[in-house]
N, CA, C and O of each residue as an XYZ file, in Angstrom:
904
protein
N      58.426     -7.718     80.511
C      58.930     -6.681     81.414
C      57.802     -6.068     82.249
O      57.911     -5.997     83.473
N      56.729     -5.628     81.604
C      55.639     -4.964     82.306
C      54.978     -5.853     83.345
O      54.521     -5.370     84.381
N      54.926     -7.156     83.069
C      54.217     -8.061     83.971
C      54.873     -8.135     85.347
O      54.248     -8.583     86.308
N      56.119     -7.704     85.447
C      56.825     -7.748     86.724
C      56.520     -6.536     87.606
O      56.985     -6.452     88.743
N      55.744     -5.610     87.075
C      55.387     -4.401     87.824
C      53.914     -4.432     88.197
O      53.061     -4.730     87.361
N      53.619     -4.124     89.447
C      52.221     -4.062     89.872
C      51.539     -2.868     89.213
O      52.202     -1.947     88.738
N      50.225     -2.893     89.190
C      49.453     -1.799     88.600
C      49.789     -0.482     89.283
O      49.958      0.538     88.616
N      49.886     -0.498     90.605
C      50.190      0.720     91.354
C      51.577      1.253     91.016
O      51.762      2.459     90.858
N      52.556      0.347     90.905
C      53.924      0.777     90.582
C      53.985      1.336     89.163
O      54.679      2.321     88.913
N      53.268      0.718     88.242
C      53.247      1.221     86.872
C      52.670      2.629     86.815
O      53.192      3.496     86.115
N      51.603      2.845     87.546
C      50.974      4.174     87.541
C      51.924      5.234     88.086
O      52.015      6.335     87.543
N      52.620      4.899     89.146
C      53.564      5.854     89.736
C      54.709      6.158     88.784
O      55.119      7.310     88.641
N      55.218      5.133     88.142
C      56.334      5.340     87.221
C      55.895      6.066     85.947
O      56.644      6.884     85.413
N      54.697      5.776     85.462
C      54.216      6.484     84.278
C      54.080      7.975     84.572
O      54.388      8.803     83.715
N      53.626      8.322     85.766
C      53.558      9.731     86.161
C      54.958     10.334     86.193
O      55.172     11.459     85.743
N      55.894      9.581     86.722
C      57.296     10.009     86.785
C      57.853     10.248     85.376
O      58.515     11.255     85.129
N      57.582      9.323     84.466
C      58.047      9.476     83.083
C      57.415     10.702     82.422
O      58.074     11.413     81.665
N      56.139     10.943     82.712
C      55.478     12.111     82.124
C      56.084     13.406     82.660
O      56.189     14.393     81.931
N      56.476     13.404     83.914
C      57.123     14.590     84.482
C      58.472     14.831     83.821
O      58.827     15.972     83.523
N      59.223     13.758     83.590
C      60.527     13.894     82.924
C      60.359     14.473     81.521
O      61.098     15.374     81.122
N      59.400     13.960     80.786
C      59.223     14.408     79.401
C      58.465     15.717     79.297
O      58.301     16.245     78.197
N      57.994     16.255     80.422
C      57.237     17.506     80.393
C      58.046     18.649     79.798
O      57.493     19.519     79.126
N      59.349     18.651     80.041
C      60.178     19.760     79.546
C      60.303     19.744     78.037
O      60.767     20.720     77.447
N      59.896     18.652     77.398
C      59.973     18.572     75.939
C      58.643     18.928     75.272
O      58.547     18.918     74.045
N      57.622     19.240     76.065
C      56.284     19.440     75.526
C      55.986     20.928     75.334
O      55.439     21.582     76.222
N      56.344     21.436     74.197
C      56.097     22.838     73.876
C      54.748     22.951     73.178
O      54.685     23.130     71.962
N      53.661     22.844     73.956
C      52.340     22.835     73.339
C      51.310     23.388     74.313
O      51.524     23.410     75.525
N      50.193     23.832     73.760
C      49.186     24.519     74.564
C      48.542     23.615     75.615
O      48.052     24.103     76.633
N      48.540     22.298     75.376
C      47.943     21.377     76.330
C      49.003     20.631     77.133
O      48.739     19.550     77.658
N      50.215     21.210     77.230
C      51.311     20.479     77.844
C      51.042     20.089     79.302
O      51.443     19.003     79.722
N      50.384     20.936     80.072
C      50.093     20.584     81.459
C      49.146     19.392     81.538
O      49.224     18.578     82.458
N      48.258     19.303     80.566
C      47.336     18.168     80.504
C      48.118     16.870     80.326
O      47.781     15.851     80.929
N      49.169     16.906     79.490
C      49.926     15.696     79.198
C      50.913     15.327     80.298
O      51.599     14.310     80.198
N      50.990     16.132     81.333
C      51.718     15.723     82.536
C      50.795     14.860     83.392
O      51.225     13.870     83.984
N      49.531     15.244     83.449
C      48.558     14.502     84.251
C      48.070     13.241     83.549
O      47.782     12.233     84.195
N      47.979     13.303     82.222
C      47.407     12.181     81.473
C      48.308     11.756     80.320
O      49.086     12.546     79.785
N      48.177     10.481     79.954
C      48.926      9.934     78.832
C      48.165     10.195     77.529
O      46.974     10.506     77.548
N      48.859     10.067     76.410
C      48.185     10.150     75.120
C      47.174      9.013     75.014
O      47.434      7.891     75.448
N      46.014      9.323     74.429
C      44.980      8.301     74.278
C      44.431      8.273     72.868
O      45.028      8.819     71.941
N      43.280      7.625     72.720
C      42.649      7.489     71.407
C      42.323      8.849     70.814
O      42.503      9.066     69.615
N      41.842      9.772     71.650
C      41.488     11.113     71.166
C      42.708     11.803     70.578
O      42.616     12.466     69.545
N      43.849     11.646     71.239
C      45.083     12.295     70.762
C      45.553     11.688     69.452
O      46.144     12.374     68.618
N      45.293     10.412     69.273
C      45.754      9.732     68.062
C      44.902     10.084     66.850
O      45.428     10.271     65.753
N      43.603     10.174     67.041
C      42.711     10.342     65.894
C      42.111     11.740     65.758
O      41.727     12.143     64.660
N      42.027     12.477     66.855
C      41.357     13.779     66.795
C      42.290     14.917     67.182
O      42.550     15.812     66.378
N      42.795     14.885     68.411
C      43.608     15.983     68.920
C      45.085     15.651     68.716
O      45.767     15.240     69.654
N      45.573     15.828     67.499
C      46.909     15.372     67.137
C      47.996     16.430     67.348
O      49.143     16.215     66.955
N      47.659     17.554     67.953
C      48.586     18.667     68.036
C      49.989     18.331     68.478
O      50.939     18.506     67.714
N      50.138     17.848     69.703
C      51.475     17.590     70.238
C      52.149     16.429     69.521
O      53.348     16.479     69.246
N      51.387     15.387     69.218
C      51.958     14.245     68.511
C      52.470     14.671     67.139
O      53.596     14.343     66.766
N      51.653     15.394     66.394
C      52.043     15.852     65.064
C      53.248     16.781     65.136
O      54.181     16.666     64.340
N      53.221     17.695     66.090
C      54.328     18.639     66.256
C      55.632     17.904     66.563
O      56.684     18.249     66.024
N      55.562     16.895     67.426
C      56.751     16.131     67.806
C      57.323     15.358     66.619
O      58.534     15.364     66.399
N      56.468     14.701     65.865
C      56.924     13.952     64.700
C      57.569     14.872     63.665
O      58.605     14.542     63.088
N      56.947     16.025     63.437
C      57.493     16.970     62.459
C      58.828     17.528     62.925
O      59.746     17.711     62.125
N      58.936     17.798     64.226
C      60.168     18.357     64.762
C      61.355     17.417     64.547
O      62.473     17.864     64.291
N      61.101     16.118     64.653
C      62.178     15.138     64.534
C      62.229     14.481     63.156
O      63.054     13.598     62.923
N      61.360     14.902     62.249
C      61.378     14.346     60.901
C      61.018     12.877     60.862
O      61.604     12.112     60.096
N      60.055     12.474     61.685
C      59.651     11.075     61.791
C      58.337     10.847     61.041
O      57.370     11.586     61.228
N      58.314      9.828     60.202
C      57.092      9.514     59.453
C      56.628      8.074     59.642
O      55.524      7.722     59.227
N      57.457      7.238     60.262
C      57.064      5.833     60.433
C      57.755      5.239     61.658
O      58.569      5.892     62.312
N      57.412      3.990     61.951
C      57.930      3.327     63.147
C      59.446      3.145     63.090
O      60.133      3.299     64.100
N      59.954      2.822     61.924
C      61.399      2.597     61.785
C      62.182      3.865     62.108
O      63.195      3.813     62.806
N      61.717      4.991     61.607
C      62.402      6.261     61.860
C      62.311      6.651     63.336
O      63.264      7.189     63.899
N      61.168      6.379     63.956
C      61.022      6.694     65.380
C      61.988      5.861     66.218
O      62.657      6.392     67.105
N      62.064      4.563     65.943
C      62.970      3.694     66.698
C      64.426      4.090     66.486
O      65.227      4.055     67.421
N      64.763      4.463     65.266
C      66.129      4.890     64.961
C      66.488      6.152     65.726
O      67.600      6.276     66.240
N      65.555      7.082     65.804
C      65.816      8.332     66.521
C      65.961      8.083     68.016
O      66.821      8.677     68.666
N      65.130      7.213     68.559
C      65.232      6.889     69.982
C      66.563      6.203     70.274
O      67.216      6.518     71.269
N      66.969      5.275     69.421
C      68.264      4.598     69.598
C      69.402      5.617     69.625
O      70.315      5.517     70.444
N      69.340      6.590     68.729
C      70.375      7.626     68.680
C      70.374      8.460     69.957
O      71.437      8.772     70.493
N      69.205      8.817     70.443
C      69.115      9.604     71.671
C      69.682      8.850     72.869
O      70.343      9.445     73.720
N      69.432      7.565     72.939
C      69.922      6.763     74.062
C      71.411      6.434     73.936
O      72.096      6.231     74.939
N      71.900      6.383     72.704
C      73.311      6.006     72.475
C      74.256      7.214     72.511
O      75.216      7.223     73.282
N      73.997      8.208     71.700
C      74.864      9.381     71.577
C      74.096     10.679     71.815
O      74.427     11.465     72.703
N      73.073     10.880     71.006
C      72.240     12.059     71.151
C      72.984     13.376     70.983
O      74.081     13.437     70.427
N      72.360     14.403     71.476
C      72.943     15.744     71.426
C      74.178     15.831     72.312
O      75.090     16.614     72.044
N      74.202     15.031     73.361
C      75.273     15.138     74.364
C      76.661     14.828     73.804
O      77.659     15.340     74.312
N      76.735     14.001     72.767
C      78.050     13.647     72.222
C      78.775     14.888     71.706
O      79.939     15.110     72.036
N      78.092     15.693     70.901
C      78.689     16.912     70.362
C      78.887     17.949     71.464
O      79.915     18.626     71.512
N      77.895     18.070     72.352
C      78.002     19.039     73.450
C      79.200     18.705     74.339
O      79.972     19.589     74.709
N      79.346     17.435     74.674
C      80.439     17.028     75.566
C      81.812     17.324     74.963
O      82.734     17.735     75.668
N      81.940     17.109     73.637
C      83.220     17.395     72.988
C      83.557     18.886     73.075
O      84.691     19.263     73.370
N      82.575     19.704     72.818
C      82.805     21.148     72.875
C      83.055     21.595     74.316
O      83.900     22.456     74.561
N      82.339     21.024     75.249
C      82.529     21.374     76.665
C      83.942     21.006     77.125
O      84.608     21.804     77.785
N      84.396     19.807     76.778
C      85.729     19.351     77.186
C      86.807     20.269     76.627
O      87.791     20.567     77.305
N      86.620     20.712     75.399
C      87.592     21.602     74.771
C      87.670     22.934     75.500
O      88.762     23.413     75.806
N      86.516     23.536     75.780
C      86.497     24.851     76.431
C      86.902     24.763     77.903
O      87.571     25.657     78.419
N      86.499     23.691     78.571
C      86.797     23.554     80.000
C      88.294     23.420     80.253
O      88.771     23.734     81.343
N      89.031     22.959     79.259
C      90.481     22.770     79.416
C      91.256     24.072     79.256
O      92.460     24.114     79.509
N      90.573     25.131     78.839
C      91.239     26.407     78.591
C      91.000     27.402     79.720
O      90.038     27.275     80.478
N      91.875     28.385     79.824
C      91.656     29.487     80.762
C      90.614     30.420     80.160
O      90.232     30.261     79.001
N      90.155     31.391     80.942
C      89.174     32.353     80.440
C      89.714     33.076     79.206
O      89.006     33.253     78.215
N      90.973     33.487     79.284
C      91.575     34.164     78.137
C      91.697     33.221     76.949
O      91.459     33.609     75.805
N      92.068     31.991     77.230
C      92.198     30.996     76.173
C      90.859     30.738     75.488
O      90.795     30.578     74.270
N      89.782     30.700     76.293
C      88.460     30.484     75.706
C      88.057     31.657     74.820
O      87.487     31.467     73.746
N      88.354     32.848     75.271
C      88.019     34.038     74.473
C      88.749     34.014     73.133
O      88.166     34.316     72.092
N      90.029     33.651     73.170
C      90.797     33.580     71.928
C      90.265     32.477     71.019
O      90.180     32.643     69.802
N      89.907     31.345     71.635
C      89.386     30.237     70.835
C      88.071     30.610     70.162
O      87.884     30.354     68.972
N      87.160     31.215     70.921
C      85.870     31.602     70.355
C      86.041     32.614     69.227
O      85.300     32.594     68.245
N      87.011     33.487     69.376
C      87.286     34.458     68.323
C      87.757     33.730     67.055
O      87.444     34.145     65.939
N      88.506     32.650     67.240
C      89.052     31.925     66.088
C      87.998     31.117     65.338
O      88.207     30.767     64.177
N      86.850     30.809     65.989
C      85.819     30.001     65.326
C      84.560     30.808     65.015
O      83.519     30.235     64.694
N      84.652     32.129     65.108
C      83.454     32.962     64.957
C      82.836     32.876     63.569
O      81.663     33.205     63.392
N      83.606     32.441     62.590
C      83.073     32.345     61.228
C      82.640     30.924     60.869
O      82.215     30.671     59.742
N      82.745     29.999     61.820
C      82.348     28.621     61.542
C      80.840     28.448     61.713
O      80.188     29.215     62.421
N      80.302     27.425     61.049
C      78.852     27.202     61.040
C      78.286     26.930     62.436
O      77.143     27.289     62.720
N      79.077     26.299     63.306
C      78.567     25.963     64.636
C      79.061     26.920     65.722
O      79.145     26.546     66.892
N      79.383     28.133     65.341
C      79.866     29.107     66.321
C      78.844     29.342     67.430
O      79.208     29.447     68.601
N      77.560     29.425     67.058
C      76.527     29.672     68.069
C      76.482     28.547     69.102
O      76.220     28.791     70.280
N      76.737     27.322     68.661
C      76.757     26.199     69.599
C      77.933     26.322     70.567
O      77.797     26.051     71.760
N      79.084     26.732     70.043
C      80.230     26.984     70.921
C      79.861     28.050     71.954
O      80.241     27.955     73.121
N      79.121     29.055     71.513
C      78.719     30.131     72.416
C      77.818     29.650     73.537
O      77.947     30.089     74.679
N      76.896     28.736     73.206
C      76.010     28.186     74.233
C      76.809     27.412     75.266
O      76.619     27.599     76.468
N      77.699     26.547     74.809
C      78.516     25.751     75.735
C      79.348     26.661     76.632
O      79.481     26.415     77.831
N      79.898     27.700     76.047
C      80.705     28.645     76.821
C      79.875     29.313     77.916
O      80.326     29.428     79.056
N      78.670     29.750     77.576
C      77.822     30.428     78.551
C      77.302     29.480     79.628
O      76.955     29.913     80.727
N      77.248     28.175     79.309
C      76.711     27.200     80.265
C      77.794     26.493     81.089
O      77.484     25.616     81.896
N      79.060     26.871     80.888
C      80.153     26.186     81.583
C      79.980     26.171     83.095
O      80.185     25.141     83.737
N      79.607     27.300     83.656
C      79.505     27.391     85.117
C      78.169     26.846     85.629
O      78.094     26.333     86.745
N      77.112     26.957     84.813
C      75.821     26.421     85.225
C      75.803     24.894     85.164
O      75.088     24.241     85.925
N      76.600     24.330     84.247
C      76.637     22.879     84.074
C      78.091     22.419     83.992
O      78.579     22.109     82.906
N      78.789     22.372     85.131
C      80.213     22.017     85.147
C      80.515     20.642     84.545
O      81.593     20.433     83.987
N      79.573     19.709     84.656
C      79.807     18.364     84.114
C      79.762     18.353     82.594
O      80.361     17.482     81.963
N      79.057     19.313     82.000
C      78.907     19.344     80.555
C      78.044     18.220     80.017
O      78.107     17.912     78.827
N      77.238     17.599     80.871
C      76.425     16.459     80.447
C      74.970     16.880     80.239
O      74.261     17.193     81.196
N      74.539     16.883     78.982
C      73.164     17.276     78.665
C      72.323     16.061     78.296
O      71.431     16.146     77.452
N      72.613     14.928     78.935
C      71.820     13.728     78.704
C      70.356     13.972     79.086
O      69.476     13.237     78.638
N      70.090     14.980     79.896
C      68.711     15.318     80.257
C      67.879     15.575     79.009
O      66.733     15.136     78.916
N      68.457     16.281     78.060
C      67.752     16.588     76.813
C      67.468     15.314     76.031
O      66.351     15.106     75.559
N      68.473     14.467     75.896
C      68.317     13.216     75.152
C      67.321     12.283     75.838
O      66.464     11.690     75.183
N      67.439     12.158     77.153
C      66.569     11.245     77.884
C      65.119     11.683     77.883
O      64.219     10.860     77.714
N      64.885     12.977     78.071
C      63.517     13.486     78.085
C      62.840     13.264     76.737
O      61.674     12.874     76.677
N      63.579     13.514     75.653
C      63.014     13.328     74.326
C      62.824     11.852     73.996
O      61.866     11.500     73.307
N      63.701     10.993     74.462
C      63.535      9.553     74.237
C      62.236      9.075     74.880
O      61.507      8.269     74.302
N      61.952      9.579     76.079
C      60.720      9.196     76.764
C      59.498      9.745     76.047
O      58.508      9.032     75.881
N      59.550     10.996     75.622
C      58.402     11.566     74.920
C      58.161     10.833     73.599
O      57.012     10.567     73.245
N      59.230     10.503     72.866
C      59.069      9.771     71.614
C      58.524      8.368     71.867
O      57.770      7.840     71.050
N      58.899      7.763     72.991
C      58.352      6.454     73.345
C      56.856      6.560     73.613
O      56.092      5.677     73.221
N      56.434      7.626     74.272
C      55.010      7.847     74.529
C      54.253      8.039     73.224
O      53.174      7.479     73.031
N      54.827      8.835     72.330
C      54.203      9.065     71.024
C      54.166      7.762     70.224
O      53.157      7.439     69.597
N      55.267      7.024     70.251
C      55.333      5.764     69.519
C      54.296      4.769     69.984
O      53.718      4.044     69.174
N      54.054      4.727     71.283
C      53.043      3.828     71.829
C      51.648      4.257     71.386
O      50.822      3.420     71.021
N      51.391      5.551     71.420
C      50.082      6.065     71.027
C      49.773      5.767     69.561
O      48.616      5.555     69.198
N      50.806      5.750     68.725
C      50.625      5.519     67.290
C      50.816      4.057     66.901
O      50.776      3.715     65.719
N      51.024      3.185     67.906
C      51.279      1.756     67.674
C      52.570      1.524     66.909
O      52.729      0.493     66.256
N      53.495      2.475     66.985
C      54.836      2.283     66.419
C      55.675      1.409     67.349
O      56.640      0.776     66.921
N      55.294      1.385     68.621
C      55.978      0.599     69.638
C      54.966     -0.239     70.406
O      53.816      0.168     70.568
N      55.387     -1.405     70.879
C      54.535     -2.187     71.763
C      54.631     -1.607     73.175
O      55.498     -0.778     73.453
N      53.754     -2.037     74.049
C      53.792     -1.549     75.432
C      55.120     -1.889     76.096
O      55.687     -1.071     76.820
N      55.613     -3.102     75.844
C      56.876     -3.515     76.446
C      58.058     -2.728     75.880
O      58.967     -2.354     76.621
N      58.047     -2.477     74.573
C      59.126     -1.707     73.959
C      59.165     -0.291     74.536
O      60.230      0.215     74.889
N      58.005      0.336     74.626
C      57.938      1.696     75.161
C      58.385      1.728     76.622
O      59.099      2.639     77.041
N      57.964      0.741     77.379
C      58.315      0.672     78.800
C      59.823      0.531     78.983
O      60.408      1.201     79.833
N      60.452     -0.328     78.200
C      61.891     -0.531     78.321
C      62.666      0.735     77.957
O      63.684      1.044     78.577
N      62.184      1.462     76.957
C      62.834      2.717     76.572
C      62.748      3.724     77.717
O      63.736      4.377     78.052
N      61.578      3.844     78.306
C      61.386      4.800     79.402
C      62.267      4.446     80.591
O      62.880      5.325     81.196
N      62.331      3.168     80.926
C      63.165      2.738     82.045
C      64.638      3.013     81.780
O      65.355      3.483     82.663
N      65.085      2.723     80.570
C      66.498      2.936     80.233
C      66.847      4.416     80.294
O      67.881      4.795     80.843
N      65.976      5.253     79.725
C      66.224      6.692     79.734
C      66.227      7.230     81.161
O      67.108      8.007     81.529
N      65.255      6.826     81.961
C      65.171      7.291     83.343
C      66.386      6.838     84.149
O      66.887      7.585     84.990
N      66.860      5.621     83.895
C      68.045      5.131     84.588
C      69.274      5.955     84.262
O      70.075      6.263     85.144
N      69.424      6.315     82.988
C      70.539      7.177     82.573
C      70.480      8.519     83.293
O      71.500      9.041     83.743
N      69.297      9.059     83.393
C      69.135     10.377     84.012
C      69.425     10.333     85.507
O      70.082     11.227     86.040
N      68.942      9.305     86.177
C      69.175      9.196     87.620
C      70.651      9.022     87.945
O      71.115      9.475     88.991
N      71.394      8.364     87.051
C      72.827      8.178     87.282
C      73.609      9.471     87.068
O      74.728      9.618     87.560
N      73.017     10.398     86.337
C      73.721     11.632     85.981
C      73.382     12.798     86.892
O      74.258     13.591     87.239
N      72.115     12.909     87.284
C      71.665     14.070     88.066
C      71.144     13.642     89.431
O      70.642     12.531     89.605
N      71.276     14.540     90.383
C      70.873     14.231     91.755
C      69.520     14.791     92.133
O      68.999     14.473     93.202
N      68.941     15.614     91.284
C      67.674     16.256     91.629
C      66.963     16.748     90.372
O      67.541     16.792     89.286
N      65.691     17.119     90.549
C      64.941     17.706     89.445
C      65.592     19.007     88.983
O      65.569     19.332     87.795
N      66.164     19.739     89.914
C      66.792     21.008     89.545
C      68.010     20.773     88.643
O      68.167     21.455     87.630
N      68.868     19.817     89.002
C      70.028     19.512     88.167
C      69.590     19.007     86.791
O      70.164     19.373     85.765
N      68.570     18.169     86.796
C      68.032     17.668     85.533
C      67.529     18.820     84.664
O      67.781     18.848     83.460
N      66.829     19.756     85.266
C      66.286     20.904     84.534
C      67.402     21.734     83.897
O      67.290     22.145     82.743
N      68.471     21.979     84.645
C      69.604     22.748     84.110
C      70.224     22.010     82.928
O      70.535     22.619     81.904
N      70.404     20.691     83.073
C      70.970     19.899     81.981
C      70.091     19.938     80.743
O      70.590     20.023     79.621
N      68.788     19.876     80.950
C      67.878     19.928     79.802
C      67.939     21.286     79.111
O      68.012     21.357     77.884
N      67.908     22.353     79.887
C      67.913     23.684     79.295
C      69.173     23.928     78.468
O      69.102     24.483     77.372
N      70.319     23.516     78.991
C      71.566     23.695     78.234
C      71.518     22.910     76.933
O      71.947     23.403     75.890
N      70.999     21.693     76.990
C      70.870     20.896     75.778
C      69.873     21.504     74.799
O      70.072     21.445     73.586
N      68.804     22.088     75.328
C      67.787     22.698     74.467
C      68.327     23.946     73.781
O      68.100     24.149     72.588
N      69.039     24.779     74.532
C      69.639     25.976     73.931
C      70.597     25.578     72.808
O      70.646     26.214     71.755
N      71.350     24.519     73.057
C      72.367     24.032     72.121
C      71.727     23.467     70.854
O      72.317     23.541     69.776
N      70.522     22.901     70.978
C      69.906     22.147     69.887
C      68.921     22.938     69.042
O      68.418     22.422     68.043
N      68.635     24.174     69.417
C      67.705     24.967     68.640
C      68.208     25.174     67.213
O      69.410     25.107     66.955
N      67.285     25.423     66.296
C      67.684     25.698     64.908
C      68.651     26.868     64.865
O      69.580     26.893     64.058
N      68.420     27.840     65.746
C      69.363     28.932     65.917
C      69.824     28.887     67.369
O      69.199     29.504     68.231
N      70.898     28.173     67.650
C      71.360     27.996     69.030
C      71.561     29.324     69.754
O      72.006     30.312     69.169
N      71.223     29.320     71.035
C      71.386     30.515     71.847
C      70.561     30.411     73.104
O      69.641     29.597     73.177
N      70.876     31.225     74.098
C      70.141     31.231     75.360
C      68.797     31.899     75.142
O      68.728     33.035     74.672
N      67.733     31.196     75.484
C      66.383     31.709     75.279
C      65.581     31.607     76.560
O      65.627     30.585     77.244
N      64.848     32.657     76.891
C      64.037     32.669     78.114
C      62.763     31.846     77.964
O      62.120     31.519     78.962
N      62.392     31.507     76.738
C      61.110     30.833     76.512
C      61.046     29.473     77.183
O      59.965     29.037     77.579
N      62.179     28.789     77.321
C      62.157     27.454     77.902
C      61.782     27.460     79.381
O      61.372     26.426     79.909
N      61.911     28.584     80.055
C      61.548     28.630     81.462
C      60.043     28.532     81.651
O      59.576     28.347     82.775
N      59.272     28.652     80.569
C      57.822     28.594     80.663
C      57.283     27.182     80.440
O      56.068     26.983     80.443
N      58.147     26.219     80.250
C      57.715     24.859     80.012
C      57.112     24.252     81.276
O      57.372     24.727     82.381
N      56.298     23.190     81.112
C      55.609     22.585     82.256
C      56.515     22.195     83.418
O      56.114     22.334     84.574
N      57.738     21.705     83.141
C      58.611     21.303     84.237
C      58.927     22.481     85.142
O      58.993     22.331     86.362
N      59.124     23.657     84.548
C      59.383     24.854     85.350
C      58.191     25.135     86.264
O      58.369     25.474     87.433
N      56.983     24.995     85.733
C      55.784     25.219     86.540
C      55.680     24.198     87.661
O      55.293     24.531     88.781
N      56.033     22.934     87.350
C      55.988     21.895     88.373
C      56.985     22.178     89.487
O      56.683     21.969     90.662
N      58.163     22.648     89.124
C      59.196     22.929     90.124
C      58.846     24.152     90.962
O      59.210     24.235     92.135
N      58.140     25.095     90.356
C      57.885     26.368     91.027
C      56.553     26.429     91.778
O      56.446     27.080     92.817
N      55.534     25.740     91.238
C      54.188     25.948     91.769
C      53.448     24.667     92.159
O      52.253     24.711     92.454
N      54.134     23.546     92.164
C      53.448     22.294     92.472
C      54.270     21.454     93.435
O      55.496     21.558     93.483
N      53.579     20.624     94.199
C      54.267     19.718     95.123
C      54.417     18.324     94.507
O      54.912     17.406     95.160
N      53.990     18.166     93.253
C      53.998     16.857     92.603
C      55.375     16.217     92.608
O      55.512     15.042     92.947
N      56.404     16.986     92.233
C      57.755     16.423     92.133
C      58.349     16.062     93.487
O      59.308     15.295     93.568
N      57.781     16.613     94.537
C      58.342     16.404     95.881
C      57.491     15.462     96.731
O      57.854     15.140     97.862
N      56.350     15.021     96.177
C      55.480     14.113     96.918
C      55.185     12.812     96.170
O      55.229     11.732     96.758
N      54.886     12.919     94.880
C      54.480     11.742     94.116
C      55.516     11.293     93.084
O      55.564     10.117     92.724
N      56.332     12.215     92.615
C      57.309     11.877     91.574
C      58.703     12.274     92.042
O      59.348     13.144     91.456
N      59.150     11.626     93.098
C      60.465     11.929     93.647
C      61.544     11.620     92.614
O      61.413     10.681     91.827
N      62.619     12.425     92.624
C      63.629     12.266     91.593
C      64.223     10.862     91.568
O      64.323     10.253     90.503
N      64.612     10.349     92.717
C      65.242      9.023     92.777
C      64.191      7.921     92.911
O      64.309      7.031     93.753
N      63.175      7.998     92.075
C      62.118      6.984     92.075
C      62.718      5.607     91.792
O      63.548      5.452     90.896
N      62.293      4.620     92.561
C      62.763      3.247     92.358
C      62.230      2.719     91.028
O      61.020      2.683     90.808
N      63.138      2.311     90.145
C      62.758      1.850     88.814
C      62.634      0.329     88.714
O      62.236     -0.198     87.676
N      62.972     -0.361     89.778
C      62.951     -1.816     89.752
C      61.552     -2.363     89.909
O      60.701     -1.724     90.527
N      61.301     -3.550     89.353
C      59.966     -4.161     89.491
C      59.701     -4.572     90.927
O      60.632     -4.816     91.695
N      58.432     -4.648     91.285
C      58.069     -5.038     92.650
C      57.470     -6.434     92.682
O      56.937     -6.861     93.707
N      57.554     -7.146     91.562
C      57.053     -8.507     91.520
C      58.074     -9.404     90.837
O      58.664     -9.025     89.826
N      58.276    -10.563     91.378
C      59.204    -11.517     90.778
C      58.556    -12.129     89.532
O      57.370    -12.459     89.536
N      59.356    -12.276     88.464
C      58.794    -12.846     87.240
C      59.269    -14.250     86.990
O      58.882    -14.865     85.996
């Protein structure tokens, strides 16, 4: 797969993938990991983000990492979110209020609350942004730890990016989808202002990178015949 892409095209797409996964990087060096990929130093010395990511997803080996990525690409968080969104979207405002009152004692009440609050911000109810961004970040981590080959990691990134491009029309739409999925997936689900401080927010607000070098509808096809 990789051999069909020129060096220049690979560099551009890797930057694009890093921008997509930036919203998943809750770490002190997150801006650094938008500009640069994980390297030897990150694997053996500066393990902060890699270690944090593995612990967050309960991953200890290559098999578990691949299984988690498969789940993110197949169903992910969006499967449960979409079911709850479809249920609430079919009701009137009064109907939704009555429904939420009826499930207030259930274990996933907070998740219902997130979906309800995000109905107007995300009319499609599709939070594949969350699944896709994490699939790409896990692919980057997997490559750094030799859990994945270069070709395996590349195919995962391409598949995730393709899913995202088919769902969202811009970085802004992608960001909204990710935030709704993130609020929904927290250990204690709920709307949190902390996610607005993630690197993607900074890129959208204070950088021209997304509008000059990492355009949303980046061409994912190879530029060389194989």
